[in-house]
N, C-alpha and C positions, 0 to 999 in steps of 0.2 A: 458610529453609535455603539455603545456597549450592549452586549447581549447577556442573558443569564449565565453564559458559560465563557465569556470572553470580555475582558475589560480594556482591550486595546482601543485606541482612538482611530478615527478614520485616517487612512494613510499610513498607519503604523505597520500594517501587514502587506507584504509584497503581493503582486498578482500571481506569483509562482510559489507553491508551497510543497515542501517535503513533509510527508506524514507517516512517521513510524507509529507503531502501536504503543510502545513503551515510553513513558515520560523520561526515564533515565537515558534512553537512547536518543531522544530528542535533544536533551541537554548535551550529550556527547557530540551530536552533529553540529549543534550551535558552536560549541567550543573548538572542535577540531576540523570542521569542514567549511563552515562559513567564515567570512572575514568581517571583523568588527560587528559581531552579532550582539544585539541589545534585547534584553527581556522586555516584552511589551504586554504580556498578560500571564497571569498565574492563578487561575481559578480551579479549585478542587485538585490542586497538585498537577494540573496540566499546563505546562509552560508553553509559551509561544515566543520565539525569537526572530528578529529580522536582521539580516546582514546582507552580504553580497557573495556571489560565487563567480569567479572570473569577471568581476566588474558588474555583474547583473544582479539587481535586487532580488533576494530570495528569502523566504521565511521557512521556519520549521515548527511544527506543532504536532504533538502526539494525539492519537485518536482514542486511546484506551482499547479495551478488548471487546470485540464483537461488533456486529453490524449496527445494533441499536446505539452504542456509544459513538462509533464513527459517524453515523448519520447526523447526529446532533452537531458535531464540530464541522463536518464538511458542508452541511447545509448553511450554517451560519457564515462560514468563510465565503462561500459562493454568493449568498444572498445579500449579506450586509457589509462585507468588507471588500468587494470588488475582485475577489480572487477568480482567476480565469482557468488556472490549471492546478491540479493536485496530483502528486505522485506518491502513492503509498510505497514506502520502502521498509520492508519488514522481513519476517521469516515465514517459512511454510514447512510442512512435513512432506517428504517425498512419497509419491505413490508409484509413479512409473518405474519399472526396472531399469530404464535408461537414464534415470536421474540419480545422482550421488550427493551425499552431504557436502556442503560448501559450493555446489553449483548454483547458478543464478537462473531463476525462472521469470520470464517476462510474460505476464498474464494477458493474452490477447482476449480472453473471455473468462467468465466465471459462472459455473453452475452453482446452484444454491438450494438449500431446503428452507430458506427464509422467505417470508411473504413479499419482499421487495420486488420479486420477479412476477408476482401474480396479482398483487393488490392494485397497482396503478391503472390497469385496464381489465375490467371484469371479463372473465372468460378467456383470457390470453395469458400465456407464460412468456414474458419478455426475454429477449436475449440480452444478457448483461455483458457489454463489450467495452473494450478500451477505445480511446480516441485514436483515430488512424495516424495522424501526424506525430503524436507522441510515441505510438507503437513503432512506427517506421524509424524514428530517430533512435529509440532504444535499441532496436535490432542492429542498426548501423553502428552505434556506439559499442555494443557488446562484441561485435565482430572485430572492431578496431582494437578493443581492449585485450583481446586474447583470453578473456574469461570463458569458462565452459558454461554456455548459456543455452537454455531451452525455451522455445516460444510455443505457447499453446494454451490450453484451458487449465484452470484450477477449480477446486471445489471450496466454496465459502460456506462453512458449516455453522449452524447455530449451536452445535454441541461439541464441547471439547472432549468430554468423556462419553463414549457410546460403545455399546457391545453389539454392533450389527455388521459382522464381517461380510455379509452379502452386499452391503453398500460399498465397502472398500473394493471388493472384487468387481462389482459392476463398474465403478469409476475407472479402475485400472483397465478394464476391458475396452472402454470407449476412449482410452488414450489420455486420461486426465493426468497431469504432471504432478500436482501436489494438492495439499489440503491446508486451508487457513481459515480465517474467520471474518475478513473485512472487505475483500476486493469487490464482491458483488454489490455490497451496500454503497461503496464509493462510486461504482459505475452507475448505479441507480440514481444517486444524488446528482451526479453530473448530467445525466439524461434529463432529470426533472428540472434542473436549473439552466439547461442550455449551455453547459460549460464542458471542460475536458478533464479526463482522468486516466491514470494508468497505475498498475501495480508491478513493482519490480522486487522480487523476493529472493532471499538467500535460503537455501535448503538447510535447515538446522538439525533435522532428524529424518529418519525414514521408517515408514510403517511396515515395510516387508524385509528390510535389510538390518540385521542385528549388529550391535556393537560399534555403530558409527555416529551416534548422536553427539551433538555439541553440548558442552556444559553450559550452565546459566551465564557464566562470565564470557564464554566464547560467543554466545548469542548476542551479547551487548556490543562486542567489539569486531566481530568478523563479518563486516558488511561493506567494506570499502569499494569493492567492484560494483556492487548493486547501487551504491550511492553515486558513483561517477556516471553510471548508466542512467539513473533516475534524473540527475541534474541535466544531462544532455537531452533527455526527453522533454524536460520542463522548458528548456531554452531553445528548442528547435523552432 
C-alpha cells in the first residue's frame, strides 16, 4: 500500500534497505552499487530504488536530515513494506582523537538529546543500540576490507549548529566516536517495530582536528568502504 511519503507498491521494496541521508547519495548508490536498480518511489524528492547486490534483492532510500525525517521513512518501511533490516550509510563528524577523516565508524550505540530515548517508556532513558547480528557482520566485514574502522558510540544530535563546547568535551571524555543526526532515531524505530538496524558512517570532518574536512563533492562520493560494510551487514 502507498503511504503519504512512499508510492511504491507492495513487493517493490526489498526486505533489506540501505539508507543514506542525502537523496543525491541514494541515487548514486542505486546507479553505481546496485545491479538493475529501478526507481519505485519519488515523493518530495526522496527516491527509492530496488535492485540487487551480489544477487540479493536490496533497496536504497534516503532519509533526509534529522531524526524526525528519518523516523517517518524508517517506520513506513518497517511497518507497511515488510522491510526487516535498514542500514544507515552516511557521514559523521569525528569527535574522538583516535578517529580521522575518511575512517569508518560502525555505531554500536547512539547517545542522543532527542526524545526518542525517553518518550517511549516514561521515567526511563532507553539505550539506543544496533542489532547484534548486523553489528557483528559489519565488524567482520570491516576487518576483512582493510578499512580503518572504529566500533563504538556516536551522538545523534537534534542540532547541527550549537555553541556548547562543554557538550563536545563531555562526549569526547566518555569515548564517543562521532556526531551525526539520525542513528538513534533509526535504532528507536527498529526497536518499536521489532526489526533490525545499524549505522555505518564515513567520517567527513572533525570537530577538534583542523584542515581535514571533506568537500561537499567528496562527501557524496567517498563512501565505498562504508557501503560494502553496510551491505555485508544487511545480508548477514
